C-alpha positions as CSV (number, residue, x, y, z in Angstrom):
1,M,-0.2,-0.3,-0.3
2,R,3.1,2.4,0.7
3,T,4.4,1.7,-2.6
4,L,0.7,3.0,-4.0
5,A,1.2,5.9,-2.5
6,L,4.1,6.7,-3.7
7,E,3.1,6.0,-6.9
8,S,0.3,8.5,-6.9
9,A,2.5,11.1,-5.1
10,A,4.9,10.4,-8.0
11,V,2.5,10.9,-10.8
12,L,0.9,13.9,-8.8
13,A,4.5,15.3,-8.3
14,A,4.9,15.5,-12.1
15,M,1.2,17.2,-12.9
16,E,2.0,19.7,-10.1
17,A,5.4,20.9,-11.6
18,L,3.8,21.2,-15.0
19,S,0.7,23.1,-13.4
20,I,-1.8,20.3,-14.5
21,P,-4.6,19.9,-12.6
22,A,-5.1,16.1,-11.7
23,F,-7.1,14.0,-9.5
24,V,-6.2,10.6,-8.1
25,C,-8.9,8.9,-7.1
26,D,-9.5,5.4,-5.5
27,G,-11.5,2.2,-6.9
28,A,-15.1,4.0,-5.3
29,G,-14.5,7.4,-6.7
30,A,-13.2,9.1,-4.0
31,V,-10.8,11.5,-4.4
32,Q,-7.4,10.7,-3.0
33,A,-5.1,13.3,-4.0
34,L,-5.1,16.3,-6.1
35,T,-2.7,18.6,-7.7
36,P,-2.7,22.6,-6.4
37,M,-3.8,23.6,-9.6
38,A,-6.7,21.0,-9.3
39,E,-7.6,22.6,-6.1
40,V,-7.7,26.0,-7.2
41,L,-9.8,24.5,-10.1
42,V,-12.7,23.0,-7.3
43,R,-12.7,26.5,-6.2
44,T,-13.5,28.6,-8.7
45,D,-16.6,29.2,-10.7
46,R,-15.4,26.6,-13.5
47,G,-18.9,23.8,-12.8
48,L,-16.2,21.6,-11.3
49,C,-16.6,20.8,-7.6
50,L,-15.7,18.0,-4.6
51,K,-18.4,16.5,-2.6
52,S,-17.9,14.2,0.0
53,H,-14.7,13.6,-1.3
54,R,-16.1,12.6,-5.3
55,L,-15.2,14.6,-8.4
56,C,-18.5,16.3,-9.1
57,A,-20.0,19.0,-12.3
58,D,-23.0,21.7,-11.2
59,N,-24.9,20.1,-13.8
60,V,-26.5,16.8,-13.1
61,V,-26.0,15.4,-16.6
62,E,-22.0,16.2,-16.5
63,A,-21.6,15.3,-13.2
64,Q,-23.4,11.2,-14.1
65,A,-21.0,11.3,-17.2
66,I,-18.2,11.9,-14.8
67,D,-19.1,9.5,-11.9
68,D,-19.9,6.9,-14.8
69,A,-16.2,7.5,-16.7
70,I,-14.0,6.6,-13.3
71,A,-16.6,3.7,-12.4
72,A,-15.5,2.6,-15.5
73,A,-11.5,3.4,-15.3
74,A,-11.6,1.7,-12.1
75,L,-13.3,-1.5,-13.3
76,A,-11.0,-1.1,-16.3
77,H,-8.1,-0.8,-13.9
78,A,-9.4,-4.5,-12.4
79,Q,-9.4,-5.8,-15.8
80,V,-13.5,-6.3,-14.8
81,A,-14.0,-4.5,-18.4
82,P,-12.2,-3.9,-21.4
83,P,-9.7,-0.7,-20.9
84,T,-11.6,2.7,-21.1
85,H,-10.3,6.5,-21.3
86,R,-13.1,8.6,-21.2
87,T,-13.0,12.7,-22.0
88,I,-15.5,14.2,-20.7
89,V,-16.4,18.2,-21.4
90,V,-17.9,20.5,-18.6
91,R,-20.0,23.3,-19.4
92,G,-21.0,24.0,-16.2
93,G,-20.4,27.1,-14.5
94,R,-21.0,30.8,-14.6
95,S,-17.5,32.5,-15.3
96,E,-16.7,33.4,-18.9
97,G,-14.0,30.9,-20.4
98,P,-13.6,27.7,-22.6
99,P,-15.2,24.7,-21.1
100,L,-13.2,22.4,-19.1
101,V,-12.0,19.1,-20.6
102,L,-11.2,16.0,-18.3
103,E,-9.4,13.2,-19.8
104,I,-10.4,10.1,-17.4
105,I,-7.4,7.3,-17.3
106,P,-7.6,3.9,-15.8
107,L,-3.8,3.8,-13.8
108,P,-1.7,0.9,-14.3
109,R,-2.8,-2.0,-12.3
110,R,-0.5,-3.8,-9.4
111,E,-0.2,-7.2,-7.8
112,Y,-2.0,-7.3,-4.7
113,E,-3.4,-3.7,-4.2
114,A,-5.8,-3.2,-1.6
115,D,-9.4,-2.0,-2.9
116,L,-8.7,1.6,-2.3
117,A,-5.4,1.9,-4.0
118,P,-5.2,4.5,-6.6
119,R,-6.9,3.5,-10.1
120,V,-7.7,6.7,-11.7
121,L,-6.3,9.4,-13.0
122,V,-8.1,12.7,-13.8
123,V,-6.5,15.5,-15.9
124,A,-8.6,18.7,-16.5
125,R,-7.4,21.0,-19.4
126,G,-8.7,24.1,-21.1
127,A,-7.3,23.4,-24.6
128,R,-5.4,20.5,-26.0
129,V,-2.1,20.6,-24.1
130,P,1.5,20.9,-26.1
131,N,3.6,17.6,-27.1
132,E,5.6,18.3,-23.9
133,R,3.0,18.6,-21.5
134,R,1.2,15.8,-23.1
135,A,4.1,13.4,-22.8
136,A,4.6,14.1,-19.4
137,V,0.8,13.2,-19.0
138,V,1.5,9.5,-21.1
139,Q,4.8,8.9,-19.1
140,A,3.0,9.8,-15.5
141,A,-0.3,8.1,-16.4
142,Y,0.8,4.7,-18.5
143,A,4.3,3.8,-16.9
144,L,6.2,4.5,-20.0
145,T,9.7,4.8,-19.9
146,G,11.5,8.1,-21.5
147,A,12.1,5.8,-24.8
148,E,8.5,4.5,-25.1
149,T,6.9,8.1,-24.2
150,Q,8.9,9.5,-27.2
151,I,8.0,7.0,-29.4
152,A,4.5,7.4,-28.8
153,I,4.7,11.3,-28.9
154,Q,6.2,10.8,-32.5
155,L,3.5,8.4,-33.3
156,G,0.7,10.4,-32.3
157,A,2.8,13.3,-34.5
158,G,1.7,10.7,-37.6
159,E,5.5,9.6,-37.7
160,T,5.6,5.9,-38.9
161,P,8.1,3.3,-37.2
162,Q,10.6,3.4,-40.2
163,A,10.9,7.2,-39.8
164,I,11.6,6.9,-36.0
165,A,13.7,4.3,-36.0
166,A,15.8,6.4,-38.5
167,A,15.6,9.8,-36.4
168,R,16.7,7.3,-33.3
169,G,19.5,5.4,-34.8
170,V,17.8,1.7,-34.3
171,A,16.6,-0.8,-36.5
172,V,12.9,-0.5,-37.3
173,G,12.7,-3.7,-35.2
174,T,13.3,-2.2,-32.1
175,V,11.1,0.4,-32.5
176,R,8.2,-2.2,-33.7
177,A,8.8,-4.0,-30.2
178,Q,8.7,-1.1,-28.5
179,I,5.4,-0.2,-29.8
180,K,3.6,-3.2,-29.2
181,T,5.2,-2.8,-25.8
182,I,3.3,0.6,-25.7
183,C,0.1,-0.9,-26.8
184,A,0.2,-3.5,-24.2
185,K,0.9,-0.3,-21.4
186,L,-1.9,1.5,-23.0
187,R,-4.4,-1.6,-23.0
188,V,-5.0,-1.1,-26.9
189,S,-4.4,-4.1,-29.3
190,R,-3.6,-1.5,-32.7
191,Q,-1.3,1.0,-33.5
192,A,-4.2,3.0,-35.0
193,E,-6.0,2.6,-31.3
194,L,-2.8,4.2,-29.9
195,V,-2.5,7.4,-32.0
196,A,-6.1,7.8,-31.3
197,R,-5.8,7.3,-27.7
198,L,-2.6,10.1,-28.1
199,N,-4.5,12.4,-30.0
200,D,-7.5,12.6,-27.3
201,L,-4.9,14.2,-24.9
């Protein structure tokens, strides 16, 4: 359990360093930890709040969508349901500004974890994040190595395995093996699904 708490803290530290509003939820959907930017977000009038330790939206339909997405991600984390990554748009709130986009992502599963282990990462943003921030989110959320993260970002940008291999000075077979590992970590079966998942961030 201590290891899981440390992993959760590491994910949030990466998000905090990048000024990203992020929440870590347990299997029951309760928020276990959040970054300072996430604290600011739920205290402003952007349509998102915490009620009884759960992430909630002012709008009832949006609140239900958040609950459903977190529950689905927790099930996917437990490998009871197919892997899922959902994007929820929160338009509620009375303040001016763009709607919030919530990325709800299952965290990597660890053997012998407790029921209340960190299971879901919720990242909030107002617009598409640049590649360097997306790389940090992808690496933290899916426990990728640095090399895997860079290959994932390059694939998301439309580069072919051959171009990636040439740029990295390695064999195409090496890059393809790394892509298989990345797909397994993101719980997708094809490169096209991987690219779609990355481009949602």
